[in-house]
BABA-891017 format. One record per atom (N, C-alpha, C): residue in one letter; x, y, z. Coordinates in steps of 0.02 Angstrom, whole numbers, plus 50000, padded with zeros to 5 digits. Atoms other than C-alpha are relative to their C-alpha. Layout:
<rs>
AXYZ ...
</rs>
This chain:
<rs>
M500564997049963 M503594959948309 M499354999549960 S500635001650032 S501764956948272 S499525005950000 E500514994750003 E500364968748215 E499424998650047 K500545001849954 K499234959548338 K500015004350063 Y499924996749936 Y499914969548483 Y499995007749994 L499984992749996 L499634987748530 L500695002450019 V499324998349979 V501324988448617 V500414993750007 E499525005449992 E502844977148611 E500655003050025 M499364997749972 M504394979548717 M500474994050000 E499525005450008 E505944969148682 E500685002150028 D499324999149975 D507634967548771 D500085006450041 I499974993849960 I507234981748893 I500464998950059 T499515000349945 T508684984649012 T500045006850035 V499954993949960 V508744997449153 V500464998750059 Q499545000649943 Q510125000149281 Q499925006150045 F499964994849949 F510045010049443 F500664999150036 P499365000749964 P511545013349556 P500044993450040 G499895006349965 G512134996049609 G499474994749987 V500555004750012 V510574987449540 V499854999449925 L500245001350067 L510154979349373 L499254998850006 A500735000449987 A508284983049382 A499644995849948 L500305003950054 L507824975449213 L500564997149957 D499475003450037 D508864962749117 D499704996949937 K500245002350065 K508314961348934 K499314996750004 V500675002849992 V506484958848976 V499555002049941 R500474998550053 R504994958948859 R499295000350028 F500694999349979 F503164963548872 F499585001749938 R500464998650055 R501684963848752 R499305001250027 A500684998649979 A499924970648766 A499555000649939 E500504999850053 E498394968048654 E499465005050016 P500574995649988 P496974980448631 P499424996150031 G500605003149972 G495424976648736 G500144994350048 K499835005249953 K496344965348859 K500315003150063 V499664998049938 V496924966749040 V500614995650008 H499365003649994 H498754962049053 H500285001350069 V499754999449932 V499314958749231 V500754999050001 L499295000849987 L501114961449281 L500074997550072 L499975003349935 L501544949949426 L500734998650018 G499335001449976 G503104948149532 G500095002950070 E499864997349934 E503854951449702 E500235007349993 N499724993250001 N504374969049751 N500724999749977 G499324999950027 G505954973349656 G500074995749939 A499965004350058 A505524961449514 A500075003949935 G499934995850059 G505444975949391 G499355002149968 K500664998650029 K503574977849360 K499895007549989 S500114992850006 S503424996449396 S500525003249956 T499464997150039 T505104999849315 T499864999649925 I500125000650072 I504624993149144 I499405004249979 M500584995850018 M502955002249148 M500195007450001 K499764993050001 K503845018549191 K500415001449938 V499674999350065 V504905015549036 V499475001349946 L500534999250050 L503335013548931 L499655006850007 A500364993749988 A502535028949011 A500455006249991 G499554994450011 G504075039748978 G500285003150063 V499724997549937 V504575041749160 V500734998150006 N499305002350002 N506155031149153 N500245000349928 T499794999150070 T506995037348995 T500704997249987 D499325002750008 D508725029849027 D499944992349996 Y500105007250009 Y508435012448955 Y500324997849935 E499785003150062 E509075000648822 E499454995249977 G500505004550026 G507984990248707 G499555003449950 R500434997550052 R506574992748582 R499275000050022 I500724999449987 I504774998648597 I499645001149934 R500414999150059 R503494996748459 R499295001550023 F500664997849979 F501845005948480 F499575001549939 K500454999450057 K500385004848358 K500364998649934 G499665002250061 G501524996348233 G500635003849983 E499404996050015 E502925009448239 E500494999750058 E499494999949947 E504565008948333 E500085007150026 I499974993449969 I504675023348455 I500555000250053 V499564998949942 V505825030748587 V499595003950051 A500394996749948 A504965035248751 A500435005250034 R499564994649976 R505735052248791 R499725003750060 S500294996249945 S504505059848914 S499294997650013 I500685002049982 I502865056849004 I499485003849958 D500474996150040 D502015070948907 D499964997449929 E499995002750068 E502575063848740 E499624993449996 Q500355006450000 Q501925046648787 Q499245000850009 R500714998649993 R500255053748842 R499715002349933 E500234997950066 E500115062148672 E499924994049954 R500055006050042 R500415045248593 R499404995650020 G500575004149977 G499045037348699 G500164995450058 V499805004149943 V499925030348854 V499895004150064 S500134996749936 S499285035049028 S500184995450057 I499805004149943 I499905029149197 I499705002750065 I500214998449933 I499145028949371 I500554997550047 F499425001949960 F500635029149488 F499794996950066 Q500105002749933 Q500745018649646 Q500095005550051 E499904994349956 E501445034149730 E499585005749972 M500474995050026 M500055046849712 M500355006749988 N499644994250025 N500585062549619 N499535006049995 L500494994649999 L499315075649671 L500265006050039 L499844993949964 L499495093749728 L499455001250052 K500515000149947 K498625094249896 K499685006850013 N500294993449988 N498325113049898 N499535002249944 L500474998650054 L497275112149739 L499384995650007 T500625003849997 T495505105749714 T500074993649958 V500025006350039 V495055088749642 V500005001549925 A500054998450071 A494565096449474 A500655003049974 E499374996950022 E496155106949465 E500544994849992 N499515005450006 N497195091249493 N499864995849938 I500175004250058 I496265081349360 I500225003249935 F499854996650063 F496545094649227 F500615004650005 L499414995949989 L498185101849290 L500425000749936 G499604998650059 G499125110249147 G499634999449934 R500405000750062 R497725107149021 R499275001850013 Q500684997749984 Q496235116649088 Q499635002249937 P500394997650058 P494835119748963 P499975007650000 T500004992750005 T494805137548899 T499395002649963 K500554996650034 K493495149848841 K500275002949934 A499804996850063 A493515158548672 A500465005850012 S499594994249983 S494305173448759 S500714998150020 G499335002349980 G495785162648812 G500054998650074 G499995001349929 G495365162148997 G499774992950016 I500195006849979 I495085146149096 I499254999550007 D500715001349994 D493335139149081 D499894996050065 W500055003349935 W493125135349267 W499364995950005 T500635003649996 T491305130349251 T500044993549960 G499925006050041 G491705118249110 G500474994950031 M499525004649969 M493195111049203 M499684996150058 Y500315003449943 Y492195107349360 Y499444995349976 R500515004450027 R490775100049255 R500314993649973 Q499675006050027 Q491965088349163 Q500294995650056 A499745003849943 A492775083349328 A499454996050034 R500575003449969 R491065079149399 R499794994049958 E500195005550044 E490665068449247 E500494994150007 L499505005349992 L492295058749267 L499914996450067 L500095003049934 L491995055949453 L499364995850002 D500635003950003 D490205050349419 D500104993549961 S499895006050042 S490845038049288 S500334994450039 I499705005249958 I491835028949424 I499634999450067 H500445000649942 H490405030449549 H500315002850064 S499694996849942 S491375042049664 S499595006050021 D500374994349975 D490475054249776 D500465005650026 I499534994749981 I492045064849804 I499795006549966 S500174993550030 S491675083349777 S500575002449956 E499494997250046 E492575090749627 E500305006450027 H499764993749971 H492775106549731 H500444998950062 A499635001349938 A493625097949879 A500755000949990 L499274999850001 L495435101749918 L500264992950010 V499715006849994 V496495086049896 V500264998850070 S499735000849932 S497255089250068 S499484997450049 T500535002349955 T495555084950145 T499784992849986 L500225006750020 L495415067950060 L500394994550035 S499655005949974 S495855050750126 S500444997249944 V499555003150049 V497175040050040 V499594996649945 G500415003350050 G495815029849955 G499665004849953 Q500324995050042 Q494925045349892 Q500505003149951 M499484997450045 M496565052049822 M500134995149943 Q499905005050053 Q496765035649728 Q499455000549947 M500554999350047 M495055038149649 M500095006249956 V499854994050040 V495585055649593 V500534998449948 E499495002150048 E497125048049512 E499704996049943 I500335004050051 I496015035749420 I499605004549953 A500394995350041 A494865049749360 A500475004049955 K499514996150039 K496395059649303 K500264996049940 A499765004350054 A497055044949202 A499474999149946 L500545000950049 L495365042149120 L499895006249958 S500124993850036 S495295060449070 S500445000749938 F499564999550058 F496715057848946 F499744996149940 R500315004050053 R495665045548844 R500534996549957 C499435003150033 C497175034748802 C499834993149972 D500075006650029 D497405018548705 D500234994650049 I499765004749950 I498315010248850 I500065003650067 I499974997049933 I498135013849036 I500364995250047 I499615004049953 I499395007549163 I499765001550071 M500244999249932 M498705004749338 M500464996450048 D499515002849954 D500035002049471 D499704999950070 E500325001049935 E499214995049629 E499405004850009 P500544995049996 P497605004849595 P499514998950057 T500515001349949 T496554996249729 T500294999450070 S499675001149936 S497814996349872 S499675003750058 A500314996149946 A496825009549968 A499265001249987 L500704999050017 L495075007549895 L499534995650042 T500515004149967 T493485001549979 T499754994849951 E500275005250043 E492584986249913 E499545003049947 K500454996750048 K491284997549831 K500405003549946 E499594996550049 E492645007849747 E500364995149954 V499685005250041 V493524992049687 V499514997549947 D500515002350047 D491914985849608 D499885005149945 A500104994750049 A491685002749524 A500585000349951 L499415000050043 L493455002249457 L499974994349950 F500035005850045 F493204984849385 F499465001049946 E500514998450051 E491614990849297 E500305004649947 I499684995450047 I492635004949219 I500494996249956 I499525003950039 I493984992649165 I499644995949947 S500395003950049 S492674981549082 S499755004449943 K500234995350051 K491974996748991 K500575002049953 L499424998150040 L493705001948933 L500224994349954 K499835005950041 K494064984248871 K499544999749939 S500485000450055 S492474984748766 S500125005449948 Q499834994650047 Q493115000948688 Q500684998949967 G499365001650031 G494744992548638 G500615002850035 V499434997449962 V495835000548773 V500364994250033 A499595005049965 A497264989948838 A500145002450071 I499874998449930 I497464989449027 I500594995950024 V499455003649966 V499104985149113 V499875000850074 Y500235000049931 Y498684980349291 Y500534996850044 I499505002549953 I499984978649428 I499674999450069 S500325001049935 S499344971049590 S500304994050034 H499795005749961 H499844959549731 H499404996250028 R500605003349976 R498044954749767 R499804994649949 L500055005450049 L497984937849682 L499284998549979 E500705001350017 E496094935749691 E499755005149948 E500184994950049 E495904952249596 E500254998249931 I499705001750064 I497054946149460 I499584994949963 L500415005150032 L495994930849427 L499325002749980 R500664997150014 R494424941549429 R500025004649939 I499994994750050 I494984955149309 I500474998749941 G499475000750050 G496484948749210 G499834995349943 D500035004650057 D496584940749037 D500664996349992 W499335002850006 W498464937949031 W500425002150061 V499554998549944 V499794937249168 V500724999149976 T499295000450015 T501624941249137 T500385000350066 I499645000549937 I502814936149276 I500725002349991 F499304997949996 F504454944949317 F500294997450067 R499665001949938 R505724938949445 R500725002649998 D499324997249994 D507294948349499 D500235003549936 G499834996150058 G507244959649347 G500024996149935 K499995004250060 K507034945349223 K499284997849982 Y500635002550025 Y505574939749115 Y499974992550013 I500085007149986 I504894922749170 I499524996749952 D500495003250043 D503314918849072 D499395004549993 T500654996950009 T501644924949005 T499494994449992 V500505005450001 V500104914149038 V499315003150001 T500694997949997 T498234915549018 T499724998950071 T500305000949933 T497174917449176 T499514994150001 E500465005750003 E496044903349116 E500314993950032 G499745005949965 G496314888949236 G500575001550048 L499444998149956 L497644898649333 L499775000150073 T500164999949929 T497684896749523 T500475004750037 T499564995749960 T498384907849660 T500644996450019 D499405003849982 D499584894049712 D500504999949943 R499555000150058 R500274893049535 R500325006849989 M499734993350008 M500484911949526 M500565001350051 V499494999049948 V501434912249690 V500644996249983 A499425004150016 A502574898149635 A500415003149943 M499644996850055 M503004907349473 M500335006550023 M499724993749974 M503284923649567 M500654999050038 V499445000749954 V504474917249699 V500474994349982 G499555005450023 G505194902249607 G499974993950045 R500085005749956 R504584890049740 R499284999750023 E500675000649972 E502984883449816 E499985003450068 M500084996849936 M502334893449963 M499344997750030 T500605003249974 T501114883250065 T499715003550061 E500244996949938 E500994893850223 E500035007649993 Y500034992850007 Y500424911650192 Y500045003550068 Y500054996849934 Y500064915550374 Y500314995650054 P499675004149949 P501354907450487 P499775001950070 K500244998849932 K500754905650666 K500484997050051 V499635002849944 V501684903250829 V499565000650062 D500405000049939 D500874898750995 D500405003050057 V499694996749944 V501324910251138 V499465001350053 V500474998549946 V500464911751307 V500025007550013 P499994992749991 P499934930151320 P500205001950070 G499784997449936 G500694940351459 G499565005750024 Q500374994549970 Q500184956451545 Q499705004649947 V500284994950044 V499104969951468 V500505005649995 M499484994950011 M500374981851392 M499685006849983 L500324993850021 L499174994651318 L499254999250008 E500735000149993 E497384998851362 E499725006949983 A500364993850016 A496225012051288 A499304999450029 R500665000049970 R494635016851377 R499595005949973 N500504995150022 N493185025951293 N500315005949962 I499694994750039 I494215035751166 I499495003349954 V500474996250041 V493165049351085 V500395005449962 K499704994850042 K493725060350940 K499485002249949 G500514997550045 G492355070550858 G499504994649981 H500455005450024 H491275059250749 H500404994149975 R499575005350027 R492775048450701 R500054994050049 L499945005249950 L492935038750866 L499475001250054 K500594999149956 K491415035750977 K500044995550061 G499945003949939 G492025028651141 G500314993249989 V499675006350017 V493255015251083 V500444997750058 S499595003049948 S494045003551211 S500324993649973 F499685006350019 F495304989451186 F500594998750046 T499385001849965 T496764980251266 T500464996349952 A499505003850039 A498374973251192 A500494997150050 R499595003549951 R499404960251284 R500674998049971 A499345002450020 A501214954851279 A499954993049970 G500005006650030 G501564939851168 G499384998449961 E500635001050035 E499994942451066 E499955005149942 I500144995550056 I499494949850897 I499265001750002 T500684997649996 T497924960350917 T499825003449934 G500194997250065 G497064963850751 G499435004950005 F500554995350008 F495944978350703 F499794999949928 Y500255000150069 Y494854976350550 Y499405004749994 G500584995750015 G493614988350471 G500075002649930 L499994997050067 L493144995950306 L500275007150004 M499734993250000 M493805012950253 M499515004650036 G500414995549960 G493185026250373 G499774997150065 A500225003249937 A492945013950516 A500335003250061 G499674996749945 G494205023450623 G500634996650025 R499405003749978 R495655011050634 R500615004650006 T499414995750001 T497005023350584 T499945005750050 E500114994549953 E496255037650686 E500144997750071 L499895002749933 L496275026550841 L500744999150014 M499295001249990 M498085021550817 M500395006550007 R499664993649995 R498635039450791 R499865003450067 C500164997149934 C497735044950950 C500414996650054 V499635003849949 V498555031151053 V500745001849998 F499294998450009 F500265035950982 F500165007450014 G499874993049986 G500045054451023 G500075004249938 A499934996150062 A500045059750840 A499415004849992 D500604995850003 D498265066850855 D499695000450069 P500354999549936 P497345073451008 P499324996849996 F500685002449998 F495715065651064 F499615003850053 D500424995849958 D494245073551153 D499944997550071 S500075002949933 S494045061651298 S500194992749999 G499795006949995 G494565044651362 G500664999450036 E499385001249964 E496065036551443 E500434995049961 V499525004950027 V497635027451385 V500444997850058 L499575002849948 L498545015851505 L500564995949967 V499425003750024 V500295009251470 V500284995950058 K499785004649947 K500774994051574 K499655001550066 G500414999149941 G499364997851694 G499995007050029 E499974993249974 E499795016251723 E499695004849950 Q500324995050044 Q498725030351654 Q500525005049976 Q499524995450030 Q499695041651536 Q499635005349960 Q500254994650043 Q499305058451458 Q500495000849942 I499535000050057 I500155055351291 I499855006049956 K500124993850035 K500335072351212 K500415000849936 S499584999450060 S501615068951075 S500264993149981 C499705006350024 C502405055150971 C500644998550039 E499385000949962 E504045057951064 E499854997150068 H500205002649935 H503165054851229 H499804992649994 A500205007050011 A502385038851161 A500614995649989 K499385003850013 K504085033151100 K500374998650065 R499665000949935 R504835035851274 R499644994850043 L500395005049963 L503425025051344 L500054993049970 G499905006550031 G503935010951226 G499494998349947 I500495001250053 I502615013151091 I500305001949932 A499774998650068 A503025012450905 A499394999749954 L500545000150050 L501875016250757 L500304999849930 L499825000450070 L502225010250581 L499405002549961 T500584996650030 T501085022250486 T499784996649935 E500265003050061 E499965016950341 E500335002949938 D499684996650057 D500845029450225 D500755000350013 R499295000449984 R502655023950236 R500425005149963 K499594995550040 K503285035350098 K500005007150027 N500054993149977 N502655051750173 N500065000750075 Q500004999549927 Q502565047750359 Q500514995550034 G499555004749967 G503755033350392 G500735000649979 L499324999750027 L505295037250286 L500155006949972 I499774994350040 I506325051250211 I500334997049939 L499805003950059 L506495044450035 L500675002049971 N499364997650027 N507985055149986 N500594998850047 F499465001949954 F508985048950137 F500164992649988 D499795006950010 D509945032650137 D499704995450054 V500265005049953 V509505016550229 V500255001350070 N499704998949935 N510705020250370 N499665005650038 T500294994149968 T509995037450408 T499284998750020 N500705001349984 N508185031550401 N499944995450061 I500035004549943 I508515017450524 I500165003750065 S499794996349940 S509325029750645 S499525005650019 L500444994249989 L507895042550635 L499674999950069 A500395000349937 A506945036250788 A500434999450062 N499575001049942 N508455033050899 N500735000449979 L499294999150017 L510235039550882 L500464996850052 A499585002449945 A510845031951046 A500494994549980 P499525005350017 P511595015950971 P500575002449956 A499484997450045 A512615026750850 A500465005050034 M499614994749967 M513335038650980 M500664997350028 G499355001449971 G515165038551025 G500185005750048 P499804994849953 P516145049551147 P500015007049970 L499964993550033 L516275063551017 L499385001549957 G500614999050041 G514515062350945 G499854993849960 I500205005750041 I513845051350806 I500624996449974 S499465004250026 S515035037050766 S499734996149941 H500265003450060 H514735031350588 H500174992650000 S499825007149997 S515645015050621 S499524996250046 K500485003149955 K514495011250770 K499314999649966 E500644999950034 E512975016350666 E499974994449948 N499985005250052 N513505004950523 N499954993150031 E499995006549967 E513834990450641 E499314998250027 N500665001149970 N512174992350731 N499474998849947 N500525000450051 N511114994950575 N500094994049954 K499885006050040 K511944980850479 K499684993950031 V500325005649965 V511334968650612 V499255000149989 L500724999450009 L509554975250595 L499804998249928 V500155001350071 V509584974750404 V500044992649985 E499935007250012 E510194956850404 E499454996150035 A500515003549963 A508934951550537 A499325000449965 V500644998950033 V507464958850439 V500044998149926 R499875002050069 R508224953650271 R499805005449950 V500104994650048 V508174970450185 V500464998949940 K499605000850060 K508744968550005 K500235006949977 T499724993650020 T509894983349973 T500744999049984 P499295000750017 P511604985049888 P500465002150057 S499604997749943 S512244994350041 S499565004350046 L500364995649953 L511715004550192 L499975007149974 R499994993250028 R512095020050088 R499535000749941 Q500494999650054 Q510765016049958 Q499435004650021 L500574995749986 L509415029349948 L499364995750005 V500595004149988 V507775022450015 V499525000449941 K500464999450057 K506815029049863 K500164995049945 N499815004850051 N507775016549756 N499824992850019 L500195006749979 L507145001549856 L499284998549981 S500695002150014 S505564991549820 S499575001750060 G500474998549946 G504004994449924 G500094995450060 G499915004849945 G504284978650026 G500625001550040 N499384998549965 N506064983350067 N499975006850035 Q500114993749965 Q505545001150110 Q499634998750066 Q500365001749939 Q504314993750235 Q500454996650051 K499535003249955 K505694983050308 K500475005150033 V499594994849971 V506754998650333 V499625003550056 V500414997049947 V505305006250432 V500004995550062 I499985004749944 I505274990450539 I500675000550036 C499344999249970 C507154991950566 C500055006350042 K499994993649963 K506915010050620 K499714999250069 W500335000849935 W505745004850759 W500324994550042 L499635005049962 L506724989250808 L500635003050030 N499414996449975 N508145001650836 N499845003850064 T500204996749938 T507155008450984 T499864994750054 T500155004749946 T506635000751149 T499254998350002 A500725001050002 A504814999051095 A499814992850016 D500285006649987 D503844984451168 D499264999749985 I500684999850026 I502144989851100 I500065002649928 I499864998150070 I502234990050910 I499354999649960 I500624999450039 I500764995950803 I500175000049926 F499915000450073 F500744990750619 F499355002249968 D500604997650035 D499495001050519 D500084998649926 E499965002350070 E499194993050347 E500724997749985 P499295001950005 P500864983750362 P500224997449933 T499785003150063 T500834975350191 T499675003149939 R500324996750058 R499944987950079 R500515000849944 G499554999350058 G500724987049905 G500614995650003 I499425004349992 I501884972849954 I499834993049973 D500135006450031 D502064956249864 D499954994450051 V500145005749956 V501654939149936 V500624997850039 G499395002149965 G503444934349975 G500205004750056 A499824995049949 A503804950550068 A499495000050056 K500515000349948 K502144949050160 K500174994550050 V499855005649956 V502614932050230 V500595001650044 E499424998249960 E504294938750287 E499805004950055 I500214995349949 I503444953150378 I499574996550053 Y500385003949951 Y502224941050460 Y500474996250046 R499515003749959 R503714930850520 R500345004750049 I499704995149955 I504494946650592 I499525001550058 M500494998949947 M502874950050686 M499994994350050 N500015005849956 N502894932350755 N500624999850045 S499405000049959 S504694934050813 S499955005350055 L500104994849950 L504234950150903 L499504997650053 K500495003049955 K502734941250979 K500354995150048 E499645004849959 E503874927251040 E500475003550050 A499554996249956 A505024940551115 A499615003750055 G500404996949948 G503574946551223 G499745006949985 K500264993550019 K503104962051126 K499244999649991 A500714999650016 A501304967651110 A499945002749930 I500044998150070 I500894968450925 I499275001749984 I500664998050023 I499404977950854 I500035000749925 V500034999750074 V498944975750670 V499335002949979 A500614997050028 A497674987550590 A500024998949925 S499975001950071 S497234981050418 S499305000249969 S500635000250039 S495894983250285 S499974993749957 E499985006350037 E496404966350211 E499754994550046 L500345004649954 L495214953950291 L500384993550011 T499655006449993 T496164937950254 T500645000850041 E499404998649962 E497744945750324 E499845000650075 C500184998849930 C496904951450484 C499804993450034 M500215006449973 M496104934350510 M500584995150005 G499465004850003 G497684924950464 G500555001150051 I499424998549958 I498954933850574 I499805001450073 S500204997749933 S497934939450727 S499824994450047 D500225004649947 D497654930450891 D499305001850024 R500674997649983 R496114940950926 R499875006249957 I500164994750048 I495194953850820 I499455004550028 Y500524994949988 Y494274969950859 Y499755002249931 V500294997750063 V493074974450718 V499685006850011 M500264993249992 M492634992750693 M499545001849942 H500474997550049 H491205001350603 H499805007150021 E500194993049989 E490955020250591 E500205002550070 G499734997149938 G492055024450740 G499854996250063 E500165004049941 E491465010650856 E500274992949992 V499855007150001 V492034993250904 V499354996250001 T500635003650006 T490614982250845 T500074992650015 G499905007049985 G491404965450880 G500704998650026 L499365002549976 L492814956850975 L499994992449994 I499965007350009 I493284939350918 I500644997650031 E499415002649966 E494464929651030 E499864993050025 G500075006649971 G494784912951110 G499774994749951 P500235005450044 P493904897551038 P499645002549938 A500374997350058 A492864908650922 A500455001249940 M499534998850055 M494434912050819 M500074993949955 A499905006250038 A494534893850765 A499474999149947 D500555001050047 D492844894150679 D499805006549965 L500164993450028 L492914912150618 L499934999749924 T500104999650072 T492224915650444 T500045007349978 E499974993250027 E492454930750331 E499325003350006 Q500684997349998 Q490564932850328 Q499855002950069 A500134997649932 A490514934750518 A500355006550013 V499634993849989 V491864947950520 V499695005849961 V500294994850042 V491084957650376 V499345002450028 S500644997949971 S489404957650465 S500105005250055 Y499834995049950 Y490224967050608 Y500275006449968 A499684994350032 A491224978350491 A499505004449963 T500504996150037 T489674983850395 T499425002150045 G500554998449954 G488534984950547 G499384995949987 S500605003950018 S487354972150468 S499804995250056 H500185004449945 H487444961250624 H499485003150046 L500484996549958 L486404974650711 L499294998949975 H500675000750030 H484964970850593 H499804992849989 E500175007050008 E485024952050597 E499444998050048 P500555002149955 P483434943850668 P500274995750057 E499795004049943 E483624936250839 E499814992849989 R500135007250006 R483784917450841 R499594997650059 Q500435002549947 Q482434908550940 Q500334993850032 
</rs>
């Protein structure tokens, strides 16, 4: 082991029930560098970083930190040593304020021994300002969006002033402005000699921010390469072990009837008279920046949230959708943007999660038939290609991509013919993304109406047959037909930012 490195991990092995998560892998990080961990979901990236951070303490192998061999026994001990982690799964207490979450368990105190509330809120404000966040330090976390919660997690990690900071999918829910602010912070930390471990599936980000890339595949170490001269195609090939030339597979289907129509949906200041249609055999995309109203619109249509005024028509008939159960009976499915908290029960197994939305296929003459359930769900798991040791595996032990596939199985287990995907590939690797796109295409070919709400522009443009663009609760653009062939990112962004409203008229 070399004194050049801040941390060196050798022969790290981790086993979960039925899964060899890491098989004698290695990892090294230098001070003042961004080290990217790259690989498909389930490759072992998060697992090895949780070992370093003291979260996964049941491991084999050696860790050397600042020149000394250590044993990572707990997350608190590792933070004391100088290791901080920003989890992919946000770990905030929603009934506390932003400042209370940032300094939870280590609040500054006065000479009298009491908590220095004024000092705590001041320090929280300084941290939020340093990452250019306008989130109030006094706000309850329960009132924040997913992206805002991610910024709080980043501020919390920075508050530990560590030698190495692990960022697991830190930009998955951030706006472009917030991403730029985060990259400024990373550059500043690099100049101070802090090592950054960066886990991301956004390949363009990796080339922009990374110095070194370490590739894992199926729990094994593959290679470490410099980002200099590296291409996205080369990264994908190393990740999946093969060339992947078609990121966005397309199938041509003649659209059928209008399956879902919304007319002038109004919800407070979030939705300002939104109308759209979705047809059978077609993928209808919704793009917009954070706060545009995509998710709010989908939740209203699905009956998860009430709206003030407007109409929803299903297959041409007006419906007063008052609950998710009612929407489900009408043949509507919603794959929520937050799969862990809204789409799955993580402590339940694969079988149970698939059956959550519809028990009918598992019913026998005396109630639930586990043999019928197994038979039915096995077909779904194989069709969607869920990687799991068995149907009895707890969903929390699966990778993010496979968790998303379980959510898809859950809704394929119903009679839904209008399927809404909200942020379908957030936190999912390239290989799993392509598989999910292929599933969407097969549903499209089967005559389903598919709606995809995404904040990832290339995804929305690549998979959609037509795109509604939203800005501040309104549809500002609809791109369809021949216009899709010549569509540019600049054109979509002009609608998403509202800048098209200020463009001079062409003579």
